[in-house]
C-alpha positions as CSV (number, residue, x, y, z in Angstrom):
1,M,3.0,-29.6,-8.2
2,F,6.5,-29.1,-6.9
3,K,7.4,-26.9,-9.9
4,Q,4.3,-24.8,-9.2
5,T,5.3,-24.4,-5.6
6,I,8.8,-23.3,-6.6
7,R,7.4,-20.8,-9.1
8,I,5.0,-19.3,-6.5
9,T,7.7,-19.0,-3.9
10,L,10.1,-17.5,-6.4
11,F,7.4,-15.0,-7.4
12,F,6.8,-13.9,-3.8
13,I,10.5,-13.6,-3.1
14,L,11.2,-11.5,-6.2
15,A,8.1,-9.4,-5.7
16,T,9.1,-8.7,-2.1
17,L,12.7,-7.8,-3.1
18,F,11.9,-5.6,-6.2
19,F,8.4,-4.3,-5.2
20,P,8.2,-4.2,-1.4
21,N,5.0,-2.2,-1.5
22,L,3.3,-5.0,-3.4
23,A,4.0,-7.5,-0.7
24,V,1.1,-6.1,1.3
25,K,-2.1,-4.7,0.1
26,A,-1.9,-1.0,0.8
27,S,-5.0,0.4,2.6
28,S,-5.8,2.2,5.8
29,D,-6.4,-1.2,7.5
30,D,-2.7,-2.0,6.9
31,D,-1.3,1.0,8.8
32,D,-0.6,-1.1,11.9
33,Y,1.2,-3.7,9.8
34,H,3.5,-1.1,8.1
35,T,4.2,0.5,11.5
36,Y,5.2,-2.7,13.1
37,R,7.1,-3.9,9.9
38,R,9.2,-0.8,9.9
39,R,10.2,-1.6,13.5
40,G,11.0,-5.2,12.4
41,N,8.4,-6.6,14.7
42,T,6.4,-8.6,12.2
43,K,7.1,-11.3,9.6
44,A,7.1,-10.3,6.0
45,A,4.6,-11.8,3.5
46,V,7.3,-14.1,2.0
47,E,8.1,-15.5,5.5
48,I,4.4,-16.3,6.1
49,V,4.2,-17.9,2.7
50,H,7.2,-20.1,3.5
51,L,5.7,-21.0,6.8
52,L,2.4,-22.1,5.3
53,E,4.0,-24.0,2.5
54,S,6.1,-25.9,5.0
55,R,2.9,-26.9,6.7
56,G,1.3,-28.3,3.5
57,Y,-0.6,-25.2,2.3
58,S,-0.2,-24.9,-1.5
59,P,-1.1,-23.1,-3.6
60,I,-1.6,-19.9,-1.8
61,V,-4.2,-17.9,-3.8
62,E,-4.9,-14.8,-1.7
63,M,-3.2,-12.9,1.1
64,E,-4.0,-9.7,2.9
65,Y,-3.3,-8.1,6.2
66,E,-6.5,-7.2,8.0
67,D,-7.5,-6.5,11.7
68,G,-4.0,-7.2,12.9
69,L,-3.7,-10.7,11.3
70,W,-2.6,-12.2,8.0
71,E,-5.7,-13.6,6.3
72,I,-4.7,-16.2,3.7
73,K,-6.7,-18.3,1.3
74,A,-4.8,-21.5,0.4
75,Y,-5.3,-25.1,-0.4
76,R,-4.4,-28.0,1.9
77,D,-5.2,-31.6,1.0
78,G,-7.1,-30.3,-2.0
79,I,-9.5,-28.2,0.0
80,R,-9.6,-24.4,-0.1
81,R,-9.1,-23.0,3.4
82,E,-9.0,-19.6,5.1
83,V,-6.1,-19.3,7.5
84,K,-5.5,-16.5,9.9
85,V,-1.8,-16.1,11.0
86,D,-0.3,-14.0,13.8
87,P,2.1,-11.5,12.0
88,I,4.6,-11.4,14.8
89,F,5.1,-15.0,15.7
90,G,3.8,-16.7,12.6
91,R,1.3,-18.9,14.6
92,I,-1.8,-20.1,12.9
93,I,-4.6,-18.5,14.9
94,S,-7.5,-20.1,13.0
95,E,-8.3,-22.2,10.0
96,K,-11.6,-23.0,8.4
97,R,-12.8,-24.4,5.2
98,D,-13.4,-21.6,2.6
99,D,-16.5,-22.4,0.6
100,N,-16.4,-19.2,-1.5
């Protein structure tokens, strides 16, 4: 499990460094994210991943920026969850079990 977490983290770090456009799903919904990110006002995807992993979420299986929040699907305590995270402060806004 620890090796898998390291691999996922390393993947996100390398993807962010070498392919910054892949760090966030590009769509018209993400325009606000890109505007704020250019100004340095929001946390990058890799920062959100680290934050969630430090709080016991692993593996992270899906991540997208929608309606002004990071929406993440990840496992915690063996249960798949949908977590919404504030992109500026990194606070978890909501968390619910994801039965999909």
